[in-house]
DSSP file (Angstrom, degrees, kcal/mol; ACC not computed):
  #  RESIDUE AA STRUCTURE BP1 BP2  ACC     N-H-->O    O-->H-N    N-H-->O    O-->H-N    TCO  KAPPA ALPHA  PHI   PSI    X-CA   Y-CA   Z-CA
    1    1 A M              0   0    0      0, 0.0     2,-0.4     0, 0.0   127,-0.0   0.000 360.0 360.0 360.0 143.3    4.6  -18.0    7.2
    2    2 A N    >   -     0   0    0      1,-0.1     3,-2.2     4,-0.1    91,-0.2  -0.809 360.0-135.9 -96.9 134.8    1.1  -18.4    8.5
    3    3 A R  T 3  S+     0   0    0     -2,-0.4    91,-1.6     1,-0.3    92,-0.2   0.692 107.8  57.8 -66.4 -15.4   -1.6  -16.5    6.6
    4    4 A N  T 3  S+     0   0    0     89,-0.1    -1,-0.3    88,-0.1     2,-0.1   0.261  80.9 127.6 -93.9  10.6   -3.0  -15.5   10.0
    5    5 A E    <   -     0   0    0     -3,-2.2    88,-2.2     1,-0.1    89,-0.2  -0.368  66.8-103.6 -67.1 146.3    0.3  -13.9   10.9
    6    6 A S  B >   -A   92   0A   0     86,-0.2     3,-0.8     1,-0.1    86,-0.2  -0.315  17.0-127.2 -69.3 152.1    0.2  -10.3   12.2
    7    7 A I  G >> S+     0   0    0     84,-2.0     3,-1.9    82,-0.4     4,-1.6   0.635  93.3  90.7 -71.7 -14.3    1.1   -7.4    9.9
    8    8 A S  G 34 S+     0   0    0     81,-0.5    -1,-0.2     1,-0.3    82,-0.1   0.775  81.0  56.8 -57.6 -28.2    3.6   -6.1   12.5
    9    9 A K  G <4 S+     0   0    0     -3,-0.8    -1,-0.3     1,-0.2    -2,-0.1   0.723 116.3  34.4 -73.5 -21.4    6.4   -8.2   11.1
   10   10 A Y  T <4 S+     0   0    0     -3,-1.9    -2,-0.2    -4,-0.2    -1,-0.2   0.575  93.0 100.7-112.9 -13.8    6.0   -6.6    7.7
   11   11 A M  S  < S-     0   0    0     -4,-1.6     2,-0.3   109,-0.1   109,-0.2  -0.351  74.5-110.5 -77.5 155.9    5.0   -3.0    8.3
   12   12 A A  B     +B  119   0B   0    107,-2.9   107,-2.0     1,-0.1     3,-0.1  -0.675  33.1 176.1 -81.5 137.2    7.4    0.0    8.1
   13   13 A T        +     0   0    0     -2,-0.3     2,-1.2   105,-0.2    -1,-0.1   0.588  64.1  74.4-117.5 -18.8    8.1    1.5   11.5
   14   14 A K  S    S+     0   0    0    105,-0.1     2,-0.3     2,-0.0    -1,-0.2  -0.744  75.7 179.3 -96.3  88.4   10.6    4.2   10.7
   15   15 A L        -     0   0    0     -2,-1.2     2,-0.6    -3,-0.1    24,-0.1  -0.650  34.5-135.6 -99.6 145.2    8.3    6.6    9.1
   16   16 A I        -     0   0    0     -2,-0.3     2,-0.3    15,-0.0    -2,-0.0  -0.862  38.1-179.6 -86.4 126.6    8.7   10.0    7.6
   17   17 A T        -     0   0    0     -2,-0.6     2,-0.3    22,-0.1    24,-0.2  -0.875  17.0-147.3-127.1 161.0    5.9   12.1    8.8
   18   18 A F  B     -e   41   0C   0     22,-1.8    24,-2.7    -2,-0.3    34,-0.0  -0.879  13.5-128.7-122.3 158.5    4.7   15.7    8.4
   19   19 A K    >   -     0   0    0     -2,-0.3     3,-1.9    22,-0.2    57,-0.3  -0.774  30.0-115.5 -97.3 151.3    3.0   18.1   10.6
   20   20 A P  T 3  S+     0   0    0      0, 0.0    57,-2.6     0, 0.0    58,-0.3   0.787 115.8  54.1 -57.5 -27.1   -0.2   19.9    9.2
   21   21 A T  T 3  S+     0   0    0     55,-0.2     3,-0.1    54,-0.2    53,-0.0   0.456  81.0 117.9 -90.2  -0.3    1.6   23.2    9.4
   22   22 A D  S <  S-     0   0    0     -3,-1.9    54,-2.6     1,-0.1    55,-0.2  -0.351  78.7 -98.0 -64.2 146.8    4.6   22.1    7.3
   23   23 A D  B  >  -H   75   0D   0     52,-0.2     4,-2.1     1,-0.1    52,-0.3  -0.466  26.8-135.6 -65.0 132.9    5.2   23.9    4.0
   24   24 A I  H  > S+     0   0    0     50,-2.3     4,-2.4     1,-0.2     5,-0.2   0.858 103.8  53.3 -62.8 -36.3    3.7   21.9    1.2
   25   25 A W  H  > S+     0   0    0     49,-0.4     4,-2.2     2,-0.2    -1,-0.2   0.871 107.5  51.2 -68.7 -35.2    6.7   22.4   -1.1
   26   26 A H  H  > S+     0   0    0      2,-0.2     4,-2.1     1,-0.2    -2,-0.2   0.921 110.3  50.2 -63.5 -43.4    9.0   21.2    1.7
   27   27 A A  H  X S+     0   0    0     -4,-2.1     4,-2.6     1,-0.2    -2,-0.2   0.914 109.5  50.6 -61.1 -43.8    6.8   18.0    1.9
   28   28 A I  H  X S+     0   0    0     -4,-2.4     4,-2.6     1,-0.2     5,-0.2   0.922 109.0  51.5 -60.8 -44.1    7.0   17.5   -1.8
   29   29 A D  H  X S+     0   0    0     -4,-2.2     4,-2.7     1,-0.2    -1,-0.2   0.905 111.0  48.0 -59.4 -42.0   10.7   17.8   -1.8
   30   30 A I  H  X S+     0   0    0     -4,-2.1     4,-2.2     2,-0.2    -2,-0.2   0.915 111.5  49.9 -65.9 -43.6   10.9   15.2    1.0
   31   31 A I  H  X>S+     0   0    0     -4,-2.6     5,-1.9     2,-0.2     4,-0.5   0.924 115.3  43.2 -61.3 -44.9    8.6   12.8   -0.8
   32   32 A V  H ><5S+     0   0    0     -4,-2.6     3,-1.0     1,-0.2    -2,-0.2   0.941 113.8  50.4 -66.9 -47.7   10.6   13.1   -4.0
   33   33 A K  H 3<5S+     0   0    0     -4,-2.7    -2,-0.2     1,-0.2    -1,-0.2   0.868 116.9  40.5 -59.0 -38.9   14.0   12.8   -2.3
   34   34 A N  H 3<5S-     0   0    0     -4,-2.2    -1,-0.2    -5,-0.2    -2,-0.2   0.415 104.3-128.5 -94.1   1.2   13.0    9.7   -0.4
   35   35 A K  T <<5 +     0   0    0     -3,-1.0     2,-0.3    -4,-0.5    -3,-0.2   0.918  57.3 144.8  52.2  50.8   11.1    8.1   -3.3
   36   36 A I      < -     0   0    0     -5,-1.9    -1,-0.2    -6,-0.1     3,-0.1  -0.831  49.4-144.4-115.5 157.4    8.0    7.5   -1.2
   37   37 A S  S    S-     0   0    0      1,-0.3    17,-1.8    -2,-0.3     2,-0.3   0.488  74.7 -18.4-101.9  -3.1    4.4    7.6   -2.4
   38   38 A G  E     - F   0  53C   0     15,-0.3    -1,-0.3    16,-0.1    15,-0.2  -0.910  55.4-154.2 171.5 164.0    2.8    9.1    0.7
   39   39 A T  E     - F   0  52C   0     13,-2.4    13,-2.7    -2,-0.3   -22,-0.1  -0.996  27.8 -97.5-154.6 151.8    3.2    9.6    4.4
   40   40 A P  E     - F   0  51C   0      0, 0.0   -22,-1.8     0, 0.0     2,-0.5  -0.339  27.7-142.0 -68.8 153.0    1.2   10.1    7.5
   41   41 A V  E     -eF  18  50C   0      9,-3.0     8,-3.2   -24,-0.2     9,-1.4  -0.984  23.7-173.7-116.1 125.7    0.5   13.6    8.9
   42   42 A V  E     - F   0  48C   0    -24,-2.7     6,-0.2    -2,-0.5     2,-0.0  -0.866  18.9-125.4-122.2 152.6    0.6   13.8   12.7
   43   43 A D    >   -     0   0    0      4,-2.3     3,-2.0    -2,-0.3    -1,-0.1  -0.177  48.4 -81.7 -83.1-175.2   -0.2   16.6   15.2
   44   44 A E  T 3  S+     0   0    0      1,-0.3    -1,-0.1     2,-0.1   -25,-0.0   0.697 132.1  52.9 -64.5 -18.8    2.2   17.9   17.9
   45   45 A K  T 3  S-     0   0    0      2,-0.1    -1,-0.3     0, 0.0    -3,-0.0   0.443 120.3-107.8 -92.7  -1.6    1.2   14.9   20.1
   46   46 A G  S <  S+     0   0    0     -3,-2.0    70,-0.5     1,-0.3     2,-0.3   0.532  70.3 145.7  88.0   7.1    2.0   12.4   17.4
   47   47 A A        -     0   0    0     68,-0.1    -4,-2.3     1,-0.1    -1,-0.3  -0.582  57.3-107.0 -80.0 140.2   -1.7   11.5   16.7
   48   48 A L  E     +F   42   0C   0     66,-0.3    -6,-0.2    -2,-0.3     3,-0.1  -0.484  46.3 161.9 -66.7 126.0   -2.6   10.7   13.1
   49   49 A V  E     -     0   0C   0     -8,-3.2     2,-0.3     1,-0.4    -7,-0.2   0.457  60.4 -29.1-122.9  -8.2   -4.6   13.6   11.6
   50   50 A G  E     -F   41   0C   0     -9,-1.4    -9,-3.0    33,-0.1    -1,-0.4  -0.987  53.3-107.4 177.1-178.6   -4.2   12.8    7.9
   51   51 A M  E     -FG  40  81C   0     30,-2.0    30,-3.0    -2,-0.3     2,-0.5  -0.991  16.7-152.9-134.0 142.4   -2.2   11.4    5.0
   52   52 A L  E     -F   39   0C   0    -13,-2.7   -13,-2.4    -2,-0.4     2,-0.2  -0.975  22.6-180.0-117.4 119.1   -0.4   13.2    2.2
   53   53 A S  E  >  -F   38   0C   0     -2,-0.5     4,-2.0   -15,-0.2   -15,-0.3  -0.604  44.4-101.6-112.3 172.3    0.0   11.2   -1.0
   54   54 A E  H  > S+     0   0    0    -17,-1.8     4,-1.9     1,-0.2     5,-0.1   0.905 123.8  52.6 -57.5 -42.4    1.6   11.9   -4.4
   55   55 A V  H  > S+     0   0    0    -18,-0.2     4,-1.2     1,-0.2    -1,-0.2   0.901 106.2  52.8 -63.7 -40.8   -1.9   12.7   -5.8
   56   56 A D  H  4 S+     0   0    0      1,-0.2     4,-0.4     2,-0.2     3,-0.4   0.908 109.3  50.4 -59.2 -40.9   -2.5   15.2   -3.0
   57   57 A C  H >X S+     0   0    0     -4,-2.0     3,-1.2     1,-0.2     4,-0.7   0.836 102.1  60.3 -67.8 -33.1    0.8   16.9   -3.9
   58   58 A M  H 3X S+     0   0    0     -4,-1.9     4,-2.0     1,-0.3     3,-0.5   0.817  92.6  67.5 -64.0 -29.0   -0.1   17.0   -7.6
   59   59 A R  H 3X S+     0   0    0     -4,-1.2     4,-2.8    -3,-0.4     5,-0.3   0.778  88.1  67.9 -61.3 -25.4   -3.1   19.2   -6.6
   60   60 A V  H <> S+     0   0    0     -3,-1.2    12,-2.1    -4,-0.4     4,-1.6   0.946 105.8  39.3 -58.0 -49.0   -0.6   21.9   -5.6
   61   61 A M  H  X S+     0   0    0     -4,-0.7     4,-2.5    -3,-0.5    -2,-0.2   0.901 114.9  53.0 -69.6 -40.8    0.4   22.4   -9.3
   62   62 A L  H  X S+     0   0    0     -4,-2.0     4,-2.1     1,-0.2    -2,-0.2   0.904 110.6  46.5 -63.0 -41.6   -3.2   22.0  -10.6
   63   63 A E  H  X S+     0   0    0     -4,-2.8     4,-1.7     2,-0.2    -1,-0.2   0.845 111.0  53.1 -70.0 -32.6   -4.5   24.7   -8.2
   64   64 A G  H  <>S+     0   0    0     -4,-1.6     5,-4.3    -5,-0.3     7,-0.2   0.911 108.9  49.3 -65.5 -42.0   -1.6   26.9   -9.1
   65   65 A T  H ><5S+     0   0    0     -4,-2.5     3,-1.7     3,-0.2    -2,-0.2   0.905 108.5  53.2 -63.3 -41.9   -2.5   26.5  -12.8
   66   66 A Y  H 3<5S+     0   0    0     -4,-2.1    -1,-0.2     1,-0.3    -2,-0.2   0.878 112.2  45.0 -59.8 -38.0   -6.1   27.3  -12.1
   67   67 A N  T 3<5S-     0   0    0     -4,-1.7    -1,-0.3    -5,-0.1    -2,-0.2   0.239 120.4-110.8 -90.9  13.2   -5.0   30.5  -10.3
   68   68 A N  T < 5S+     0   0    0     -3,-1.7    -3,-0.2     1,-0.2    -2,-0.1   0.875  80.3 123.5  58.9  40.2   -2.6   31.3  -13.2
   69   69 A Q  S   <S-     0   0    0     -5,-4.3    -1,-0.2    -8,-0.2     3,-0.1  -0.844  76.3-113.7-124.0 160.7    0.4   30.6  -10.9
   70   70 A P  S    S-     0   0    0      0, 0.0     2,-0.3     0, 0.0    -5,-0.2   0.667  94.0 -22.5 -70.5 -13.5    3.3   28.2  -11.3
   71   71 A G  S    S-     0   0    0     -7,-0.2   -10,-0.2    -8,-0.1   -11,-0.1  -0.894  77.1 -84.6 175.3 157.9    2.1   26.2   -8.3
   72   72 A G        -     0   0    0    -12,-2.1     2,-0.3    -2,-0.3    -8,-0.1  -0.250  33.7-141.6 -73.6 163.1   -0.1   26.5   -5.2
   73   73 A L        +     0   0    0    -49,-0.1     2,-0.3   -10,-0.0    -1,-0.1  -0.796  46.2  80.2-115.2 162.3    1.1   27.8   -1.9
   74   74 A G        -     0   0    0     -2,-0.3   -50,-2.3   -53,-0.0   -49,-0.4  -0.885  66.4 -59.6 141.1-168.9    0.2   26.5    1.5
   75   75 A Q  B >   -H   23   0D   0     -2,-0.3     3,-1.7   -52,-0.3     4,-0.4  -0.660  48.5-100.4-113.2 167.0    0.7   24.0    4.1
   76   76 A V  G >> S+     0   0    0    -54,-2.6     4,-2.3   -57,-0.3     3,-2.0   0.876 119.6  62.9 -54.1 -40.7    0.3   20.2    4.2
   77   77 A K  G 34 S+     0   0    0    -57,-2.6    -1,-0.3     1,-0.3   -56,-0.1   0.734  94.9  61.7 -60.4 -22.4   -3.1   20.6    6.0
   78   78 A D  G <4 S+     0   0    0     -3,-1.7    -1,-0.3   -58,-0.3    -2,-0.2   0.662 119.3  23.7 -76.4 -16.0   -4.4   22.4    2.8
   79   79 A Y  T <4 S+     0   0    0     -3,-2.0    -2,-0.2    -4,-0.4    -1,-0.1   0.587  95.6 105.2-124.3 -19.4   -3.8   19.3    0.7
   80   80 A M  S  < S-     0   0    0     -4,-2.3     2,-0.4   -28,-0.1   -28,-0.2  -0.214  71.8-112.1 -69.5 157.0   -3.8   16.2    2.9
   81   81 A A  B     -G   51   0C   0    -30,-3.0   -30,-2.0     1,-0.1    -1,-0.1  -0.747  27.9-173.1 -83.9 134.5   -6.6   13.7    3.1
   82   82 A V        +     0   0    0     -2,-0.4     2,-1.4   -32,-0.2    -1,-0.1   0.699  69.0  74.1-105.0 -23.1   -8.3   13.8    6.5
   83   83 A N  S    S-     0   0    0    -32,-0.1     2,-0.4     2,-0.0    -1,-0.2  -0.688  74.2-178.4 -90.0  85.4  -10.7   10.9    6.3
   84   84 A V        -     0   0    0     -2,-1.4     2,-0.5    -3,-0.1    24,-0.1  -0.731  24.5-143.6 -97.1 129.5   -8.0    8.3    6.7
   85   85 A T        -     0   0    0     -2,-0.4     2,-0.2     2,-0.0    -2,-0.0  -0.796  28.6-173.3 -87.1 127.1   -8.7    4.5    6.7
   86   86 A T        -     0   0    0     -2,-0.5     2,-0.4    22,-0.2    24,-0.2  -0.704  18.7-137.0-117.7 168.4   -6.4    2.8    9.1
   87   87 A I  E     -c  110   0B   0     22,-2.3    24,-2.5    -2,-0.2     2,-0.2  -0.981  22.4-122.1-125.8 140.2   -5.6   -0.8   10.1
   88   88 A D  E >   -c  111   0B   0     -2,-0.4     3,-2.1    22,-0.2    24,-0.2  -0.519  23.8-118.0 -78.9 148.8   -5.2   -2.1   13.6
   89   89 A I  T 3  S+     0   0    0     22,-2.2   -81,-0.5     1,-0.3   -82,-0.4   0.727 112.3  63.3 -58.1 -24.4   -1.9   -3.7   14.6
   90   90 A K  T 3  S+     0   0    0    -84,-0.1    -1,-0.3   -83,-0.1     2,-0.1   0.446  76.3 119.9 -83.1   0.3   -3.7   -7.0   15.2
   91   91 A T    <   -     0   0    0     -3,-2.1   -84,-2.0     1,-0.1   -83,-0.3  -0.387  60.9-130.1 -66.5 141.2   -4.8   -7.3   11.6
   92   92 A T  B  >  -A    6   0A   0    -86,-0.2     4,-2.5   -85,-0.1   -86,-0.2  -0.454  20.3-110.6 -87.4 164.8   -3.5  -10.4    9.8
   93   93 A I  H  > S+     0   0    0    -88,-2.2     4,-2.8   -91,-0.2     5,-0.2   0.903 120.3  53.4 -59.3 -42.2   -1.7  -10.5    6.5
   94   94 A L  H  > S+     0   0    0    -91,-1.6     4,-2.0   -89,-0.2    -1,-0.2   0.918 110.1  46.5 -61.0 -44.2   -4.8  -12.1    4.9
   95   95 A E  H  > S+     0   0    0    -92,-0.2     4,-2.4     2,-0.2    -1,-0.2   0.899 112.2  50.8 -64.6 -40.7   -7.1   -9.4    6.2
   96   96 A A  H  X S+     0   0    0     -4,-2.5     4,-2.5     2,-0.2    -2,-0.2   0.915 108.4  51.6 -63.9 -42.6   -4.6   -6.7    5.0
   97   97 A A  H  X S+     0   0    0     -4,-2.8     4,-2.6     1,-0.2    -1,-0.2   0.909 109.8  50.4 -60.1 -41.6   -4.5   -8.3    1.5
   98   98 A F  H  X S+     0   0    0     -4,-2.0     4,-1.4     2,-0.2    -2,-0.2   0.922 109.2  51.4 -61.2 -44.9   -8.3   -8.2    1.5
   99   99 A N  H  < S+     0   0    0     -4,-2.4     3,-0.2     1,-0.2    -2,-0.2   0.914 113.1  44.4 -59.6 -44.1   -8.3   -4.5    2.5
  100  100 A F  H >< S+     0   0    0     -4,-2.5     3,-1.5     1,-0.2    -1,-0.2   0.913 110.7  53.9 -67.0 -42.0   -5.9   -3.6   -0.3
  101  101 A A  H 3< S+     0   0    0     -4,-2.6    -1,-0.2     1,-0.3    -2,-0.2   0.751 113.4  43.7 -65.3 -23.1   -7.7   -5.7   -2.9
  102  102 A H  T 3< S+     0   0    0     -4,-1.4     2,-0.3    -3,-0.2    -1,-0.3   0.030 112.1  56.3-112.6  25.9  -11.0   -3.9   -2.1
  103  103 A S  S <  S-     0   0    0     -3,-1.5     0, 0.0     2,-0.2     0, 0.0  -0.933  74.7-125.3-146.2 171.1   -9.7   -0.4   -1.9
  104  104 A K  S    S+     0   0    0     -2,-0.3     2,-0.1     2,-0.0    -4,-0.1   0.445  72.9 115.9 -93.9  -3.1   -7.9    2.2   -4.0
  105  105 A Y        -     0   0    0     -6,-0.2    -2,-0.2     1,-0.1     3,-0.1  -0.371  48.5-165.3 -77.4 146.9   -5.2    2.8   -1.3
  106  106 A K  S    S+     0   0    0      1,-0.3    16,-1.8    -2,-0.1     2,-0.3   0.548  78.3  19.0 -99.8 -13.8   -1.5    2.0   -1.7
  107  107 A R  E     - D   0 121B   0     14,-0.2    -1,-0.3    15,-0.1    14,-0.2  -0.992  61.5-154.6-155.3 150.9   -0.7    2.2    2.0
  108  108 A F  E     - D   0 120B   0     12,-2.7    12,-2.8    -2,-0.3     2,-0.2  -0.996  22.7-125.2-127.8 134.9   -2.5    2.1    5.3
  109  109 A P  E     - D   0 119B   0      0, 0.0   -22,-2.3     0, 0.0     2,-0.5  -0.570  28.4-134.7 -71.9 144.5   -1.3    3.7    8.6
  110  110 A I  E     -cD  87 118B   0      8,-3.2     7,-2.9    -2,-0.2     8,-1.2  -0.887  20.5-164.8-107.2 129.0   -1.2    1.1   11.4
  111  111 A L  E     -cD  88 116B   0    -24,-2.5   -22,-2.2    -2,-0.5     2,-0.4  -0.886  12.9-168.5-115.5 144.3   -2.6    2.0   14.8
  112  112 A E  E >  S- D   0 115B   0      3,-2.6     3,-1.8    -2,-0.4   -24,-0.0  -0.976  85.8 -16.5-128.3 117.8   -2.1    0.4   18.2
  113  113 A D  T 3  S-     0   0    0     -2,-0.4     3,-0.1     1,-0.3    -1,-0.1   0.871 130.4 -54.0  53.0  39.3   -4.5    1.6   20.8
  114  114 A G  T 3  S+     0   0    0      1,-0.2     2,-0.4   -67,-0.0   -66,-0.3   0.415 115.0 116.4  81.4  -1.6   -5.2    4.6   18.6
  115  115 A K  E <  S- D   0 112B   0     -3,-1.8    -3,-2.6   -68,-0.1     2,-0.3  -0.832  72.6-111.4-105.1 137.9   -1.6    5.6   18.2
  116  116 A L  E     + D   0 111B   0    -70,-0.5    -5,-0.2    -2,-0.4     3,-0.1  -0.503  45.4 158.6 -66.1 122.4    0.4    5.5   15.0
  117  117 A V  E     -     0   0B   0     -7,-2.9     2,-0.3    -2,-0.3    -6,-0.2   0.443  58.9 -32.4-124.0  -6.8    2.9    2.7   15.1
  118  118 A G  E     - D   0 110B   0     -8,-1.2    -8,-3.2  -104,-0.1     2,-0.3  -0.991  52.4-105.6 175.4-172.8    3.7    2.1   11.4
  119  119 A Q  E     -BD  12 109B   0   -107,-2.0  -107,-2.9    -2,-0.3     2,-0.5  -0.995  18.4-154.6-144.5 139.8    2.5    1.9    7.8
  120  120 A L  E     - D   0 108B   0    -12,-2.8   -12,-2.7    -2,-0.3     2,-0.2  -0.967  13.0-168.1-119.6 130.5    1.8   -1.0    5.6
  121  121 A S  E  >  - D   0 107B   0     -2,-0.5     4,-1.7   -14,-0.2   -14,-0.2  -0.654  37.4-106.3-110.2 168.6    2.0   -0.8    1.8
  122  122 A R  H  > S+     0   0    0    -16,-1.8     4,-2.3     1,-0.2     5,-0.2   0.905 121.6  54.0 -57.8 -41.9    0.9   -3.2   -0.9
  123  123 A S  H  > S+     0   0    0    -17,-0.3     4,-2.0     1,-0.2    -1,-0.2   0.834 103.1  56.6 -66.8 -30.2    4.5   -4.2   -1.5
  124  124 A D  H  > S+     0   0    0      2,-0.2     4,-1.6     1,-0.2    -1,-0.2   0.912 109.0  46.6 -63.4 -41.5    4.8   -5.2    2.2
  125  125 A V  H  X S+     0   0    0     -4,-1.7     4,-2.7     1,-0.2    -2,-0.2   0.892 109.5  53.9 -68.0 -39.4    1.8   -7.5    1.8
  126  126 A L  H  X S+     0   0    0     -4,-2.3     4,-2.4     1,-0.2    -1,-0.2   0.879 105.3  54.3 -63.2 -36.4    3.2   -9.0   -1.4
  127  127 A K  H  X S+     0   0    0     -4,-2.0     4,-0.7     2,-0.2    -1,-0.2   0.915 111.3  45.4 -61.6 -41.7    6.5   -9.8    0.4
  128  128 A A  H >< S+     0   0    0     -4,-1.6     3,-1.0     1,-0.2     4,-0.3   0.921 112.0  51.1 -67.1 -43.4    4.5  -11.6    3.1
  129  129 A I  H >< S+     0   0    0     -4,-2.7     3,-2.1     1,-0.3     4,-0.4   0.867 100.4  63.4 -62.4 -36.7    2.4  -13.4    0.4
  130  130 A S  H >< S+     0   0    0     -4,-2.4     3,-0.8     1,-0.3    -1,-0.3   0.778  97.3  58.0 -61.1 -24.4    5.6  -14.5   -1.4
  131  131 A K  T << S+     0   0    0     -3,-1.0    -1,-0.3    -4,-0.7    -2,-0.2   0.595  94.5  66.4 -80.1 -10.4    6.5  -16.5    1.6
  132  132 A L  T <  S+     0   0    0     -3,-2.1    -1,-0.2    -4,-0.3    -2,-0.2   0.599  71.3 123.1 -82.4 -11.5    3.2  -18.5    1.4
  133  133 A R    <   -     0   0    0     -3,-0.8     2,-0.0    -4,-0.4    -3,-0.0  -0.243  69.9-114.4 -55.4 129.6    4.3  -20.1   -1.9
  134  134 A P        -     0   0    0      0, 0.0    -1,-0.1     0, 0.0     3,-0.1  -0.368  19.2-158.9 -66.3 145.2    4.2  -23.9   -1.5
  135  135 A T  S    S+     0   0    0      1,-0.1     2,-0.5    -3,-0.1    -2,-0.1   0.613  76.8  56.6 -98.6 -15.3    7.6  -25.6   -1.8
  136  136 A V  S    S-     0   0    0      2,-0.0     2,-0.5     0, 0.0    -1,-0.1  -0.973  81.2-132.3-120.8 128.4    6.2  -29.0   -2.7
  137  137 A K        -     0   0    0     -2,-0.5     2,-0.5    -3,-0.1    -2,-0.0  -0.671  24.3-156.2 -79.6 125.1    4.0  -29.6   -5.7
  138  138 A V        -     0   0    0     -2,-0.5    -1,-0.0     0, 0.0    -2,-0.0  -0.895   6.6-160.2-107.5 126.6    1.0  -31.6   -4.6
  139  139 A T        -     0   0    0     -2,-0.5     5,-0.1     2,-0.0    -2,-0.0  -0.924  28.0-118.2-103.6 121.1   -0.9  -33.7   -7.2
  140  140 A P    >>  -     0   0    0      0, 0.0     3,-1.8     0, 0.0     4,-0.7  -0.265  20.3-121.8 -56.9 143.4   -4.4  -34.6   -6.0
  141  141 A D  H >> S+     0   0    0      1,-0.3     3,-0.9     2,-0.2     4,-0.5   0.840 110.9  63.0 -54.3 -36.5   -5.0  -38.3   -5.7
  142  142 A S  H 34 S+     0   0    0      1,-0.2    -1,-0.3     2,-0.2     3,-0.2   0.723 102.3  50.9 -65.8 -19.4   -7.9  -38.2   -8.2
  143  143 A W  H X4 S+     0   0    0     -3,-1.8     3,-1.1     1,-0.2    -1,-0.2   0.668  90.6  77.6 -88.9 -17.7   -5.4  -37.0  -10.9
  144  144 A K  H << S+     0   0    0     -3,-0.9    -1,-0.2    -4,-0.7    -2,-0.2   0.778  93.1  50.6 -66.8 -26.2   -2.9  -39.7  -10.4
  145  145 A R  T 3< S+     0   0    0     -4,-0.5     2,-0.3    -3,-0.2    -1,-0.3   0.569 119.2  28.8 -88.4  -9.0   -5.0  -42.3  -12.3
  146  146 A R  S <  S-     0   0    0     -3,-1.1    -1,-0.1    -4,-0.1     3,-0.0  -0.994  77.0-117.8-148.6 153.1   -5.6  -40.1  -15.3
  147  147 A M        -     0   0    0     -2,-0.3    -3,-0.1     1,-0.1     2,-0.0  -0.759  40.5-108.2 -88.5 135.4   -3.8  -37.3  -17.2
  148  148 A P        -     0   0    0      0, 0.0     2,-0.5     0, 0.0    -1,-0.1  -0.386  35.5-121.3 -60.2 140.8   -5.7  -34.0  -17.3
  149  149 A V        -     0   0    0     -2,-0.0     2,-0.3     1,-0.0    -3,-0.0  -0.740  21.0-131.5 -90.2 129.3   -7.1  -33.4  -20.8
  150  150 A M        -     0   0    0     -2,-0.5     5,-0.1     1,-0.1    -1,-0.0  -0.625  25.1-110.4 -81.0 134.9   -5.8  -30.2  -22.5
  151  151 A N    >   -     0   0    0     -2,-0.3     3,-2.2     1,-0.2     4,-0.3  -0.482  24.4-133.2 -61.1 126.5   -8.5  -28.0  -24.1
  152  152 A P  G >  S+     0   0    0      0, 0.0     3,-1.2     0, 0.0    -1,-0.2   0.804 105.3  59.6 -56.9 -30.5   -8.0  -28.3  -27.9
  153  153 A S  G 3  S+     0   0    0      1,-0.2    -2,-0.1     0, 0.0    -3,-0.0   0.676 101.4  56.4 -72.2 -14.3   -8.2  -24.5  -28.2
  154  154 A K  G <  S+     0   0    0     -3,-2.2    -1,-0.2     2,-0.1     2,-0.2   0.436  81.2 109.8 -95.0  -1.3   -5.2  -24.2  -25.9
  155  155 A T    <   -     0   0    0     -3,-1.2     2,-0.2    -4,-0.3     0, 0.0  -0.496  52.9-159.8 -76.5 145.7   -2.9  -26.3  -27.9
  156  156 A G    >   -     0   0    0     -2,-0.2     3,-1.3     1,-0.0     6,-0.1  -0.501  36.1 -88.3-116.4-175.1   -0.1  -24.5  -29.6
  157  157 A R  T 3  S+     0   0    0      1,-0.3    -2,-0.1    -2,-0.2     5,-0.0   0.562 117.9  67.0 -73.4  -8.1    2.3  -25.1  -32.5
  158  158 A H  T 3  S+     0   0    0      3,-0.0    -1,-0.3     4,-0.0     2,-0.0   0.321  73.9 116.7 -96.4   7.9    4.8  -26.8  -30.2
  159  159 A N  S X  S-     0   0    0     -3,-1.3     3,-1.0     1,-0.1    -4,-0.0  -0.349  76.5-117.7 -72.7 157.6    2.5  -29.8  -29.5
  160  160 A E  T 3  S+     0   0    0      1,-0.2    -1,-0.1     2,-0.1    -3,-0.0   0.827 113.8  52.1 -63.8 -31.7    3.7  -33.3  -30.6
  161  161 A N  T 3         0   0    0      1,-0.2    -1,-0.2     0, 0.0    -4,-0.0   0.505 360.0 360.0 -85.4  -3.5    0.6  -33.6  -32.9
  162  162 A A    <         0   0    0     -3,-1.0    -1,-0.2    -6,-0.1    -2,-0.1   0.477 360.0 360.0 -81.8 360.0    1.2  -30.3  -34.7
């Protein structure tokens, strides 16, 4: 795998999505049943309008408790995040890894010409990175003439001199 490879090979394309008007409890049931941590929210034209995450769903119970109820009522639009950070389909795996490493997000919706075409998660990037692992151990030429010296504080009870 090339580190400049596009994310398109690794992203999920068969997405569970919600509409803003979907019942929040129905959305929670779908998230739990499918063991997913979040999903895009799209309008009737399929345009991305938000994301609904596990944390967003937890707010349902918290708001219900605040109102002395067993849980909140409402629609997905009442709980979803609307300021969504997206990634373009032309983004490389290296760029995606950088985005994840410098954000709190676990997943990014993927857009192509402004249209939702997939979703990329941290685990998708890790799968791609795992293919970058070198298969041949390379020893620099400068090390071949000498053995690296082990820091004495790093020696353990299993050393030959112990």
